[in-house]
C-alpha positions in Angstrom: 232.7 -186.5 131.8 232.8 -186.6 135.8 229.9 -183.8 136.8 230.0 -181.1 139.6 226.5 -181.1 141.1 227.0 -177.9 143.0 224.7 -175.1 142.7 222.5 -178.4 140.6 219.4 -178.3 143.4 218.3 -174.8 142.3 218.5 -175.5 138.8 217.1 -178.6 139.2 214.0 -177.2 141.2 213.6 -174.6 138.7 213.9 -177.1 135.7 211.6 -179.9 136.9 209.0 -177.5 136.0 209.7 -178.6 133.0 208.3 -182.0 132.1 205.2 -181.9 130.1 202.6 -184.0 130.3 201.8 -184.6 126.4 197.4 -184.9 126.0 197.6 -185.5 122.2 199.4 -187.0 119.3 202.2 -184.8 117.4 201.3 -186.6 114.5 197.7 -186.4 113.7 196.5 -184.2 116.9 193.9 -185.9 118.3 193.1 -186.1 122.3 192.3 -190.2 121.8 195.7 -191.4 124.0 196.0 -195.1 125.5 199.0 -195.5 127.8 200.6 -199.1 127.5 203.7 -199.1 129.3 204.1 -197.9 132.5 207.5 -196.7 134.0 207.2 -195.0 137.1 210.6 -193.6 138.1 212.6 -194.1 134.9 216.0 -193.2 135.1 217.9 -190.8 132.9 220.2 -192.6 130.6 223.8 -191.2 128.9 225.1 -189.9 132.4 228.0 -191.2 133.7 229.5 -189.9 137.4 232.6 -190.4 139.2 231.9 -189.0 142.8 228.7 -189.7 145.0 225.7 -188.0 143.9 223.9 -185.4 145.3 220.4 -187.0 146.8 219.3 -183.4 145.8 219.3 -184.5 142.4 216.6 -186.5 140.8 217.6 -188.9 138.3 214.6 -190.1 137.6 211.0 -189.2 136.1 207.9 -190.6 135.7 207.2 -191.8 132.5 205.1 -194.1 129.9 204.8 -195.2 126.4 201.2 -193.9 124.8 199.8 -195.0 121.9 197.0 -192.8 119.6 193.7 -194.7 119.2 193.1 -192.5 115.6 196.7 -193.2 114.2 198.9 -195.9 116.0 201.7 -193.5 116.7 203.6 -194.3 119.7 204.7 -191.5 121.8 206.4 -190.6 125.4 203.3 -189.8 128.2 205.9 -186.9 129.2 208.5 -185.2 127.8 211.5 -184.2 129.8 213.1 -180.9 128.9 215.8 -180.4 126.7 217.9 -178.5 129.5 217.5 -181.5 131.3 218.4 -183.9 129.2 221.4 -182.9 127.0 223.2 -180.8 129.7 226.4 -181.1 130.7 226.1 -184.4 132.0 224.5 -185.9 128.8 227.6 -188.0 127.4 226.5 -189.5 124.3 227.7 -188.7 120.7 228.3 -189.5 117.8 231.9 -190.1 117.8 231.4 -192.2 120.9 229.8 -195.1 119.3 230.9 -197.7 118.0 228.2 -198.8 115.4 228.4 -195.1 114.3 230.9 -195.6 111.5 229.1 -198.1 109.8 225.9 -196.6 110.3 227.0 -193.2 108.8 228.6 -195.0 105.3 224.8 -197.1 105.2 223.0 -194.0 105.5 225.3 -192.4 103.1 224.7 -195.1 100.6 221.4 -194.7 100.8 221.4 -191.4 99.9 223.1 -191.3 97.1 220.9 -194.5 95.8 218.5 -191.9 96.0 220.0 -189.1 94.4 221.5 -190.9 91.6 223.6 -188.5 89.3 221.4 -185.5 90.4 224.1 -182.7 91.1 223.7 -181.5 94.4 225.8 -178.3 95.8 223.7 -177.1 99.0 223.5 -179.8 102.2 221.8 -179.0 105.5 221.8 -181.6 108.3 219.7 -181.0 111.4 221.0 -182.2 114.6 224.7 -182.7 113.1 226.1 -183.6 116.8 229.6 -183.9 116.6 229.6 -183.3 112.6 230.9 -186.4 111.6 228.3 -187.3 108.6 229.0 -183.8 107.4 233.0 -184.6 107.2 231.7 -187.6 105.8 230.2 -185.9 102.8 232.3 -182.6 102.3 233.8 -183.2 99.2 230.1 -184.1 97.7 228.7 -180.3 98.3 229.8 -177.0 98.2 228.3 -176.2 101.1 227.2 -177.6 104.5 225.2 -176.5 107.1 224.6 -178.6 110.4 222.2 -177.3 113.6 222.5 -178.9 116.8 222.7 -176.8 120.6 225.8 -178.7 121.6 227.4 -176.2 119.3 226.2 -173.0 121.6 229.5 -173.1 123.9 231.9 -174.9 121.4 234.1 -173.3 118.5 232.1 -174.2 115.3 235.1 -175.4 112.9 236.9 -172.5 110.7 235.9 -173.5 107.0 234.5 -172.1 103.7 232.6 -175.1 102.8 231.1 -175.7 106.3 228.8 -173.3 108.9 227.6 -174.7 111.8 224.6 -173.1 113.7 224.4 -174.3 118.0 221.2 -174.1 118.8 217.9 -175.8 119.1 216.4 -176.5 115.3 212.6 -175.1 116.8 214.6 -171.7 117.1 216.5 -171.4 113.7 215.8 -168.5 111.2 216.0 -170.8 107.7 216.2 -167.4 106.1 220.1 -166.8 107.1 220.7 -169.7 105.0 220.7 -167.7 101.4 222.3 -170.9 99.6 220.5 -173.2 97.6 220.0 -176.4 99.2 219.4 -179.4 97.8 219.5 -182.1 100.2 218.3 -182.2 103.6 218.9 -184.6 106.4 217.5 -185.5 109.9 219.5 -188.7 110.9 218.3 -190.2 114.6 217.2 -186.7 115.4 213.6 -186.5 114.8 212.8 -188.6 117.4 214.2 -186.4 119.7 211.8 -183.5 118.2 208.6 -182.5 120.3 206.4 -181.9 117.2 208.1 -182.8 113.9 205.5 -181.7 112.1 206.4 -178.1 112.8 209.8 -178.3 112.2 209.3 -180.1 109.3 206.9 -177.9 107.9 209.3 -175.3 108.5 211.5 -176.7 106.3 209.3 -177.9 103.7 208.1 -174.6 102.9 211.5 -173.0 103.1 212.8 -175.0 100.6 212.1 -175.9 96.8 210.0 -178.6 95.0 213.8 -180.3 93.7 214.8 -180.8 97.4 215.4 -183.8 99.1 214.1 -184.9 102.7 216.1 -187.7 104.3 214.7 -188.6 107.6 216.0 -191.8 109.8 214.9 -193.1 112.6 214.9 -196.3 115.0 212.0 -198.6 113.7 209.4 -199.0 116.1 208.2 -202.1 114.2 211.3 -203.7 115.1 211.6 -202.5 118.5 208.4 -204.3 119.3 209.2 -207.7 117.2 212.8 -207.9 118.8 211.2 -207.2 121.8 213.8 -204.3 123.1 211.1 -202.2 125.5 214.9 -201.6 126.8 215.3 -198.3 124.2 212.1 -196.9 125.1 213.6 -193.8 127.3 213.3 -190.3 127.3 215.2 -189.1 125.0 213.4 -190.4 122.4 210.1 -188.4 122.5 208.2 -190.3 119.3 208.7 -194.1 118.3 208.1 -194.1 114.6 207.4 -196.7 112.1 206.4 -196.4 108.4 203.1 -195.9 109.0 203.1 -193.2 111.6 206.5 -191.4 109.0 203.5 -191.6 105.8 201.0 -190.1 107.9 203.8 -187.7 108.7 204.9 -186.8 105.4 201.5 -186.8 104.1 200.3 -184.3 106.5 203.5 -182.0 105.1 202.0 -182.0 101.2 205.3 -184.6 100.6 205.5 -188.0 98.9 207.8 -190.7 99.8 210.1 -191.8 97.0 212.3 -193.8 98.5 212.9 -196.6 102.4 215.4 -198.5 103.5 216.3 -200.4 106.9 219.1 -200.5 108.5 219.1 -203.7 110.7 222.1 -203.8 112.2 222.1 -200.1 114.2 219.7 -199.5 116.9 217.9 -203.1 116.6 216.8 -201.6 112.9 216.8 -198.4 111.8 214.3 -196.6 109.1 215.4 -194.6 106.6 213.0 -192.4 104.1 213.3 -189.8 101.4 210.6 -187.8 100.6 209.7 -184.5 98.5 207.1 -182.1 97.8 203.8 -183.0 96.0 201.2 -181.4 95.1 199.2 -184.2 94.5 199.6 -185.7 97.9 196.3 -185.7 100.3 196.6 -186.3 103.9 194.2 -189.5 104.4 195.2 -191.3 107.6 196.1 -194.9 108.2 195.6 -196.3 111.0 197.6 -198.9 113.1 196.4 -198.6 116.8 194.7 -202.1 117.5 197.2 -204.0 115.6 200.1 -201.8 117.1 198.4 -202.0 120.0 198.0 -205.6 120.2 202.0 -206.5 119.4 203.3 -204.2 122.0 201.1 -205.8 124.8 202.2 -209.1 124.2 205.6 -208.6 123.6 206.3 -206.5 126.7 204.9 -209.1 128.6 206.8 -211.8 127.7 210.2 -209.2 127.0 209.5 -208.2 131.2 208.6 -212.5 132.2 212.1 -212.9 130.2 214.2 -210.2 132.2 212.6 -211.7 135.3 213.8 -215.0 134.6 217.2 -214.0 134.3 217.4 -211.5 137.1 216.4 -214.5 139.4 219.3 -217.0 137.4 221.7 -213.9 138.1 221.6 -212.4 141.4 223.0 -215.0 143.3 226.0 -215.9 140.7 229.5 -215.5 142.2 232.6 -213.9 139.7 230.5 -212.5 137.0 231.0 -209.0 135.6 229.3 -206.8 132.9 230.6 -206.1 129.2 229.6 -202.6 127.1 229.2 -199.6 128.9 226.7 -198.1 126.4 224.0 -195.3 127.2 221.3 -197.5 128.1 223.0 -199.9 130.6 220.3 -197.7 133.3 217.1 -199.1 130.8 218.3 -202.3 130.9 218.7 -202.4 135.0 215.3 -200.6 135.3 214.0 -203.7 133.5 215.9 -206.3 135.7 215.0 -204.4 138.5 218.4 -204.5 139.8 220.9 -201.9 140.7 223.6 -204.7 139.1 225.3 -205.0 142.5 225.9 -208.8 141.3 228.7 -207.6 138.6 232.1 -207.0 139.9 232.5 -204.7 137.6 231.7 -203.5 133.8 234.2 -203.8 131.3 234.1 -201.4 128.2 236.5 -200.3 125.1 236.1 -196.6 126.1 239.2 -195.8 127.7 237.4 -192.1 128.8 234.8 -194.5 130.9 237.6 -195.8 133.3 236.7 -195.9 136.7 233.3 -194.0 136.3 229.9 -195.4 136.7 226.3 -195.1 136.3 223.8 -192.9 138.9 222.4 -195.4 141.5 224.3 -198.7 140.0 227.0 -200.5 141.6 229.4 -201.7 139.3 231.9 -199.5 138.1 233.4 -199.2 135.1 236.8 -200.5 134.0 238.9 -200.4 130.5 239.1 -204.0 129.2 242.0 -206.2 129.8 242.2 -209.3 129.7 243.2 -210.0 132.8 240.1 -208.8 133.9 238.0 -211.2 132.3 240.3 -214.3 133.6 237.8 -217.0 135.5 235.0 -214.5 134.9 231.2 -214.9 133.6 230.1 -212.3 131.1 226.4 -210.0 131.3 226.5 -208.5 128.1 224.6 -205.3 129.3 225.1 -203.3 126.3 222.0 -204.7 124.4 222.7 -202.7 121.4 226.3 -204.3 121.0 225.5 -208.0 121.8 226.8 -208.7 118.5 230.4 -207.0 118.5 230.7 -208.0 122.1 229.5 -211.9 121.7 231.8 -212.8 118.8 234.9 -211.2 121.0 234.2 -213.1 123.6 234.2 -215.9 121.7 237.3 -215.4 120.6 238.6 -215.7 123.8 236.3 -218.1 125.2 234.7 -217.1 127.9 231.4 -218.0 128.7 228.8 -215.2 128.7 225.0 -214.9 129.0 222.9 -213.1 126.2 220.6 -210.4 127.2 218.5 -210.3 124.1 215.3 -211.5 124.5 214.0 -214.5 123.1 210.8 -216.6 122.7 212.8 -219.6 123.1 214.0 -218.1 126.9 
């Protein structure tokens, strides 16, 4: 997990050109774009370092949240190249997520509720990460495929049932998949893809009208409602809600046949299932006014709450953090703090012991009861507030809940 930055400067100089300013909506193609939130010098997330970082390498890029005036879809102003985002210093993997088991089980239940007793043989997952979902489902299908660039330089598992392709989905020739595919799945992957319509169109055209497509994405409506604007970050190009997914699916000539929300993952995870439908016409629904008003109003409240919290905490003593989640740099950015008021940050992942985040002061320590004695705790992993607060209550430890509330 520790990185070496020798030679990174040259690589960075060539890669910094791979930051693309997006001038049109990638759902409806309109160029009527408006910026709602400005994120100047916004940090990369999911990076943990042990030694001093190189001043020649930038971990910050200008960013913003845009909305399409023609349909209401939310997407980033600038798309940072995957070569910068998902290199060897990016540490997020499905198996490291404390929520992944519950999230996978929830999705699996949704999948089989939709399929019911339909006989299925072929399975394809876009963005399979470390194939955890595929392993869970391997006894339900006769052949399973996974696609993810993390397997470019890793040996795929040896299995007659499982084939893993190490590349970005945009580069895949689906004609190489000669088995009948009954189910295509993309869980928390579509928001990372520059042009989701182009990718899904290739899949829809390749597979039959019987194929069921499943997509799971963070729910932007709940992100806005719950004021979780810390969840806007470089890796998520798109911020889907049910309206933008409906528009996307209709543009594909398909129809949504089921939907569900997992309220316990990523602040609200939206799942849909869809199939080809020859009767579908692309008549887009525009939610621009409604969504833009909610974003502006709730982001104002969010910033006000965090400013108050930052002022209250910066001069306190004996405060530590709990939760070394990948999004801590985003939380710190909105606090306008390097978190130097924290003595250290505890975490339940031993692999992160003695690491830290670039440009943030506190080191990470593996949880030990002795390290939490006589301390007050700021929960720093916002997605883990429920589990962490439950643990701290059992330990009788006083803590600060960072989740925004209109009553704060």
